[in-house]
NULUM-474618 format. One record per residue (C-alpha): residue number from 0; residue in three letters; x, y, z. Coordinates in pm, whole numbers, plus 50000, padded with zeros to 5 digits. Example, Ala and Ser with C-alpha at 12.3 -4.5 7.8 and 13.67 -1.06 7.14 Angstrom:
   seq   type      xx      yy      zz
     0    ALA   51230   49550   50780
     1    SER   51367   49894   50714
# end
This chain:
   seq   type      xx      yy      zz
     0    MET   50000   50000   50000
     1    ALA   50137   50339   49907
     2    GLU   50210   50584   50182
     3    GLY   49922   50818   50249
     4    ASP   49652   50576   50136
     5    THR   49330   50614   50331
     6    ALA   48988   50455   50333
     7    LYS   48871   50712   50078
     8    SER   49117   50582   49820
     9    THR   48976   50228   49829
    10    CYS   48608   50302   49905
    11    SER   48350   50514   49722
    12    MET   47975   50549   49697
    13    GLU   47996   50452   49329
    14    MET   48144   50115   49423
    15    PHE   47823   50021   49601
    16    SER   47571   50185   49364
    17    GLY   47501   50460   49612
    18    ASP   47428   50239   49917
    19    PHE   47550   50465   50197
    20    SER   47571   50192   50461
    21    ALA   47788   49975   50236
    22    TYR   48017   50271   50170
    23    MET   48044   50344   50543
    24    ALA   48112   49977   50612
    25    CYS   48395   49990   50359
    26    THR   48561   50296   50514
    27    THR   48504   50177   50869
    28    GLN   48653   49834   50798
    29    PHE   48954   49994   50634
    30    ALA   49009   50217   50937
    31    LEU   48963   49927   51178
    32    GLN   49223   49715   51002
    33    SER   49467   49999   50940
    34    ASN   49459   50167   51280
    35    TRP   49484   49865   51505
    36    TRP   49770   49673   51349
    37    PRO   50002   49472   51374
    38    SER   49767   49179   51370
    39    PRO   49795   48898   51621
    40    ILE   49715   48611   51387
    41    ALA   49779   48727   51034
    42    GLY   49482   48950   50987
    43    LEU   49273   49010   51294
    44    LEU   49268   49298   51535
    45    SER   49587   49478   51622
    46    PHE   49699   49325   51944
    47    GLN   50069   49257   51945
    48    ALA   50010   48981   52198
    49    TRP   49687   48839   52064
    50    ASN   49640   48613   52360
    51    SER   49608   48914   52587
    52    LEU   49302   48831   52793
    53    SER   49140   49161   52695
    54    ALA   49163   49082   52323
    55    PHE   49086   48714   52277
    56    TRP   48709   48711   52237
    57    GLU   48696   49026   52027
    58    ASN   48920   48854   51775
    59    GLY   48654   48583   51757
    60    ILE   48353   48807   51700
    61    ILE   48518   49027   51436
    62    LEU   48552   48728   51204
    63    GLU   48176   48703   51169
    64    THR   48157   49076   51102
    65    TYR   48411   49058   50818
    66    ALA   48242   48753   50668
    67    ASN   47903   48924   50674
    68    PHE   48032   49216   50467
    69    VAL   48120   48967   50193
    70    ALA   47788   48786   50234
    71    PHE   47570   49097   50216
    72    VAL   47742   49264   49918
    73    GLY   47765   49081   49588
    74    ASN   48093   49072   49393
    75    ASN   48278   49170   49710
    76    THR   48583   48982   49835
    77    ARG   48744   49256   50042
    78    TYR   48972   49117   50313
    79    THR   48888   48754   50237
    80    GLY   49258   48679   50268
    81    ILE   49242   48801   50625
    82    ILE   48933   48592   50695
    83    LYS   49091   48277   50555
    84    SER   49420   48329   50738
    85    SER   49236   48353   51069
    86    ASN   49158   47982   51089
    87    ARG   49298   47826   51407
    88    ASN   49250   47481   51550
    89    LEU   49142   47404   51904
    90    SER   49495   47355   52036
    91    SER   49611   47685   51892
    92    LEU   49319   47873   52046
    93    LYS   49376   47716   52386
    94    GLN   49745   47797   52374
    95    ALA   49679   48153   52261
    96    TYR   49456   48219   52557
    97    GLY   49738   48139   52796
    98    SER   49528   47971   53061
    99    ILE   49213   47761   53024
   100    PRO   48984   47985   52819
   101    SER   48658   48124   52944
   102    PHE   48392   47913   52780
   103    ASP   48199   48204   52631
   104    ASP   48520   48330   52468
   105    MET   48574   47996   52295
   106    ALA   48208   47977   52191
   107    TRP   48253   48289   51979
   108    TYR   48512   48106   51771
   109    ALA   48286   47803   51724
   110    LEU   48012   48037   51601
   111    SER   48231   48256   51379
   112    PHE   48403   47957   51218
   113    ALA   48061   47805   51146
   114    ARG   47939   48130   50990
   115    ILE   48251   48151   50773
   116    TYR   48186   47796   50651
   117    GLU   47824   47891   50579
   118    ILE   47939   48175   50351
   119    PHE   48256   48038   50192
   120    CYS   48223   47657   50224
   121    TRP   48581   47633   50352
   122    ASN   48586   47287   50512
   123    GLU   48874   47364   50747
   124    PHE   48658   47620   50928
   125    LEU   48378   47368   50975
   126    THR   48627   47115   51112
   127    ASN   48758   47361   51368
   128    SER   48410   47482   51459
   129    VAL   48311   47122   51531
   130    ASP   48624   47063   51739
   131    VAL   48580   47380   51944
   132    PHE   48210   47315   52004
   133    ASP   48266   46951   52101
   134    TRP   48537   47059   52347
   135    LEU   48301   47323   52481
   136    TRP   48019   47074   52536
   137    LYS   48247   46824   52705
   138    THR   48419   47084   52923
   139    ALA   48153   47343   52997
   140    TRP   47812   47173   53001
   141    ASP   47684   47107   53353
   142    SER   47598   46739   53348
   143    ASN   47524   46734   53721
   144    GLY   47177   46873   53662
   145    THR   47214   47199   53854
   146    CYS   46931   47419   53727
   147    GLY   46875   47161   53456
   148    GLY   47215   47187   53294
   149    GLY   47355   47490   53117
   150    MET   47702   47604   53021
   151    TRP   47935   47722   53293
   152    TRP   48106   48056   53238
   153    ASN   48464   47941   53302
   154    ASN   48667   47661   53455
   155    GLY   48589   47784   53805
   156    TYR   48251   47611   53759
   157    ARG   48081   47849   54001
   158    GLN   47875   48072   53772
   159    LYS   47653   48037   53470
   160    VAL   47589   48332   53242
   161    THR   47340   48353   52961
   162    ILE   47577   48455   52684
   163    THR   47774   48128   52689
   164    ASN   47451   47941   52636
   165    THR   47303   48166   52368
   166    ILE   47619   48167   52156
   167    SER   47630   47788   52189
   168    LEU   47260   47765   52095
   169    GLN   47332   47946   51771
   170    ALA   47648   47749   51698
   171    ALA   47479   47413   51763
   172    GLY   47202   47502   51518
   173    LYS   47450   47583   51244
   174    LEU   47652   47268   51307
   175    TYR   47340   47054   51283
   176    ARG   47244   47218   50953
   177    PHE   47594   47173   50810
   178    THR   47674   46821   50934
   179    ASN   47329   46657   50973
   180    ASP   47463   46512   51299
   181    THR   47160   46488   51526
   182    LYS   47372   46523   51840
   183    TYR   47396   46896   51768
   184    LEU   47019   46925   51737
   185    HIS   46983   46740   52067
   186    GLN   47236   46971   52230
   187    MET   47060   47273   52086
   188    HIS   46736   47159   52251
   189    GLU   46920   47093   52577
   190    ILE   47047   47450   52581
   191    TRP   46709   47594   52485
   192    GLY   46537   47388   52753
   193    TYR   46781   47518   53012
   194    LEU   46713   47879   52909
   195    LEU   46336   47832   52927
   196    ARG   46329   47633   53252
   197    ASN   46530   47898   53432
   198    GLY   46321   48187   53311
   199    ILE   46609   48341   53116
   200    VAL   46362   48445   52847
   201    ASP   46118   48659   53042
   202    ASN   45764   48546   52968
   203    SER   45610   48887   53030
   204    THR   45865   49137   52895
   205    TYR   46051   48914   52644
   206    LEU   46377   49061   52770
   207    ILE   46669   48829   52841
   208    HIS   46813   48778   53190
   209    ASP   47191   48767   53221
   210    GLY   47186   48438   53414
   211    PRO   47003   48227   53670
   212    THR   46981   48286   54043
   213    PRO   47081   48004   54283
   214    ASN   46708   47926   54285
   215    CYS   46713   47870   53908
   216    THR   46513   48177   53812
   217    GLY   46609   48477   53598
   218    ASN   46837   48715   53789
   219    ASN   46663   49036   53671
   220    PHE   46981   49178   53516
   221    ILE   46847   49249   53166
   222    GLY   47065   49529   53032
   223    PRO   47319   49389   52780
   224    THR   47183   49414   52425
   225    TYR   47384   49120   52294
   226    LEU   47179   48881   52503
   227    GLY   46864   48954   52305
   228    GLY   47065   48951   51985
   229    THR   47214   48606   52035
   230    VAL   46876   48458   52137
   231    ILE   46730   48601   51816
   232    GLY   47013   48438   51622
   233    GLY   46937   48104   51787
   234    LEU   46567   48130   51705
   235    VAL   46652   48205   51343
   236    GLU   46850   47880   51342
   237    PHE   46549   47693   51484
   238    TYR   46334   47849   51211
   239    LYS   46569   47726   50939
   240    ILE   46589   47377   51089
   241    TYR   46218   47320   51146
   242    ASN   46094   47390   50797
   243    LYS   46029   47757   50860
   244    ASN   45817   47710   51172
   245    GLU   45670   48056   51230
   246    THR   45648   48016   51609
   247    TYR   46023   48067   51631
   248    LEU   45999   48385   51427
   249    ASP   45711   48511   51639
   250    LEU   45921   48479   51952
   251    ALA   46226   48630   51781
   252    ASN   46015   48931   51681
   253    LYS   45886   48977   52033
   254    ILE   46241   48969   52171
   255    ALA   46368   49209   51904
   256    GLN   46088   49457   51969
   257    ALA   46135   49431   52346
   258    GLU   46509   49493   52315
   259    ILE   46455   49792   52089
   260    ARG   46203   49941   52331
   261    ASN   46426   49879   52630
   262    SER   46755   49994   52478
   263    THR   46665   50284   52252
   264    ASN   46715   50648   52347
   265    ARG   46364   50793   52333
   266    SER   46483   51133   52217
   267    THR   46704   51017   51931
   268    GLY   46572   50671   51846
   269    ILE   46929   50540   51867
   270    LEU   47031   50208   52021
   271    THR   47200   50277   52353
   272    GLU   47378   50027   52579
   273    TYR   47262   50014   52940
   274    CYS   47609   50104   53073
   275    GLU   47670   50413   52860
   276    PRO   47857   50642   52903
   277    HIS   48067   50423   53135
   278    CYS   48093   50095   52942
   279    ASN   48409   49887   52963
   280    ASP   48585   49761   52650
   281    ASP   48380   49441   52633
   282    GLN   48049   49622   52664
   283    LYS   48132   49861   52380
   284    VAL   48087   49574   52133
   285    PHE   47744   49457   52253
   286    LYS   47530   49680   52029
   287    GLY   47707   49552   51719
   288    ILE   47621   49194   51810
   289    PHE   47257   49290   51856
   290    VAL   47219   49461   51517
   291    ARG   47407   49176   51349
   292    ASN   47146   48931   51470
   293    LEU   46864   49171   51391
   294    ARG   46983   49155   51030
   295    TYR   46970   48775   51041
   296    LEU   46607   48807   51149
   297    ILE   46529   49058   50874
   298    ASP   46667   48821   50614
   299    VAL   46420   48542   50699
   300    LEU   46109   48751   50765
   301    HIS   45817   48735   50523
   302    ASP   45623   49023   50673
   303    GLY   45723   49317   50453
   304    LYS   45595   49573   50700
   305    GLN   45803   49425   50981
   306    LYS   46113   49408   50761
   307    GLU   46070   49776   50671
   308    GLU   46030   49870   51037
   309    TYR   46358   49704   51134
   310    GLN   46533   49847   50829
   311    ARG   46419   50199   50923
   312    TYR   46552   50139   51273
   313    LEU   46893   50040   51140
   314    ASP   46894   50332   50897
   315    ASN   46814   50573   51178
   316    ASN   47106   50440   51379
   317    VAL   47335   50480   51078
   318    LYS   47217   50838   51039
   319    GLY   47269   50904   51409
   320    ILE   47617   50759   51445
   321    VAL   47741   50947   51138
   322    GLN   47588   51272   51261
   323    TYR   47679   51259   51630
   324    SER   47952   51005   51698
   325    VAL   48216   51018   51423
   326    CYS   48560   51175   51390
   327    ASP   48737   51194   51054
   328    LYS   48988   51473   51102
   329    HIS   49306   51506   50903
   330    PRO   49546   51387   51024
   331    ILE   49337   51123   51197
   332    GLN   49570   51128   51501
   333    ASN   49376   51441   51603
   334    CYS   49079   51215   51676
   335    ASN   49227   51089   52002
   336    ILE   49283   50732   51883
   337    VAL   49387   50480   52146
   338    PHE   49663   50235   52049
   339    LYS   49659   50015   52356
   340    TYR   49895   49751   52220
   341    GLY   50129   49957   52004
   342    PRO   50124   50166   51685
   343    PRO   49963   50044   51361
   344    TYR   50153   49878   51078
   345    TYR   49996   50109   50818
   346    ASN   49912   50478   50831
   347    GLU   49621   50565   51056
   348    SER   49290   50622   50882
   349    GLY   48938   50744   50954
   350    PRO   48654   50743   51018
   351    VAL   48657   50640   51384
   352    PHE   48360   50628   51620
   353    ALA   48279   50686   51985
   354    PRO   48119   50411   52197
   355    ASN   47790   50601   52239
   356    TRP   47611   50635   51904
   357    ASN   47426   50937   52044
   358    GLY   47761   51117   52068
   359    PRO   47959   51315   52138
   360    PHE   48278   51176   51992
   361    THR   48530   51100   52266
   362    ARG   48802   50869   52138
   363    GLY   48862   50594   51888
   364    SER   48947   50237   51984
   365    PRO   48884   49897   51824
   366    MET   48590   49781   52034
   367    GLN   48344   50051   51936
   368    GLN   48481   50044   51580
   369    ILE   48367   49681   51556
   370    ALA   48018   49777   51675
   371    ALA   47996   50060   51422
   372    LEU   48111   49825   51145
   373    ASP   47845   49572   51244
   374    LEU   47582   49846   51227
   375    PHE   47680   49959   50879
   376    ILE   47700   49603   50747
   377    SER   47365   49511   50901
   378    ALA   47196   49812   50736
   379    ILE   47317   49731   50382
   380    LYS   47018   49694   50151
   381    PRO   46963   49343   50012
   382    GLY   47083   49313   49654
   383    THR   47370   49560   49693
   384    THR   47674   49473   49483
   385    CYS   48029   49604   49453
   386    ASN   48180   49736   49130
   387    GLY   48536   49843   49059
   388    GLU   48897   49750   49115
   389    PHE   48883   49766   49494
   390    CYS   48606   49508   49534
   391    ASP   48878   49246   49581
   392    PHE   49093   49462   49809
   393    ASN   49328   49231   49999
   394    PRO   49634   49423   50119
   395    TYR   49949   49250   50231
   396    TYR   49994   49191   50600
   397    PRO   50311   49051   50752
   398    PRO   50290   48710   50920
   399    PRO   50256   48707   51298
   400    LYS   50569   48688   51508
   401    PRO   50603   48391   51746
   402    LEU   50508   48483   52099
   403    THR   50772   48489   52369
   404    CYS   50768   48575   52736
   405    ASN   50833   48936   52636
   406    ASP   50474   48944   52507
   407    LYS   50353   48863   52861
   408    PRO   50138   48571   52744
   409    CYS   50074   48413   53084
   410    PRO   49831   48503   53361
   411    ARG   49982   48732   53620
   412    ASP   50025   48463   53882
   413    GLN   50198   48219   53644
   414    PRO   50568   48259   53552
   415    CYS   50660   48233   53184
   416    CYS   50949   48027   53045
   417    ASN   51101   48070   52698
   418    TYR   51211   47760   52510
   419    THR   51521   47768   52291
   420    PRO   51601   47775   52006
   421    SER   51243   47822   51890
   422    GLN   51174   48087   52155
   423    SER   50824   47959   52208
   424    TYR   50696   47973   52563
   425    THR   50519   47782   52832
   426    CYS   50324   47906   53131
   427    CYS   50440   47757   53459
   428    GLY   50207   47672   53740
   429    SER   50121   47942   53990
   430    ASN   50341   47773   54252
   431    GLN   50636   47722   54017
   432    LYS   50938   47923   53910
   433    CYS   51112   47953   53574
   434    VAL   51473   47837   53606
   435    SER   51690   47821   53291
   436    GLY   51389   47778   53068
   437    ILE   51235   47503   53281
   438    CYS   50935   47528   53512
   439    THR   51030   47396   53855
# end
């Protein structure tokens, strides 16, 4: 890439026949990839140590975002090289995490890999999705019957949270559709039964509880928008499996409408996370996951009026974020961009977005950029195509460097030992020391 290239040199309204959301997705994706580089695993977000515990799951969810841009825009193969190079097997993912991964973090990879297979038919992604999901079921599912099962949150086995189960619900549905292995359909029903028995899907409000109480009832924490989104995605999978059974769509619609009512700023009509303006990095991504799944619902709806209503909602959010929450100054460094893990490989580029789509712009960082990208992609009009030389834009990215102890890959209470001559590493036990490259 020539020095000085920006998103505007590879994206234009003409490329997408005037579809503004597709154009904004193009520029936003370019800025996301350019600003937060070098990539951890040959193409994903710019974390120099990609197994940093604050970066692992975001690298999983962004894969689905990138794949959707290709799926929703015809004749578009932008960044497919990055998508394909992101494939990692179960052992690699477990090693990258450093310690035993949180189960919800791993579930994002099972789901993203399955979605990539759905779009591109790359068998290696299906293989790894199956392996990750099977490991997840064996390791995380509560077979002791507490609250009727459910996925544990992490290897502490003390807490269950809804998101682990709703991601797994969606992933199991895809794996059943792609493999015809009935065990995944059975597991999907097991997860759904757990969610219903524990009142996670509120029967009166249709909002989603964040987890069960010790008494196996919904815990009344209903704020995070991605909970409703991932349940909607699971119900869309049920709809596809059961010969377009409308009861699943009816429930998905009720949840979508409840989430929109609960999480929309009444003055602006813009989707607003419950924690704003004080969301942490994880929470800044939640809205993107919700609108992503809202698009999946739109794509299977037959009710034209309902489809138009959701499309108007997405369009209004696009209008709002561009009006209130964007910074595209020149040079873009004036936009207060945060490079938490080091400077980018390429020149910085705009536009960048604040976490709150209502504005004002505060600073740019990768988490809210992902959410903005999901919004623009989700709002692309069906039938949009790409035209021009940059529709197959796949810039060169250097291969990832092997991790060493200098990358601080181990949990804080576990010493790290470098091996020689390969300079790979191992994490010692919390009660061990590293002596001459050996854990003792």
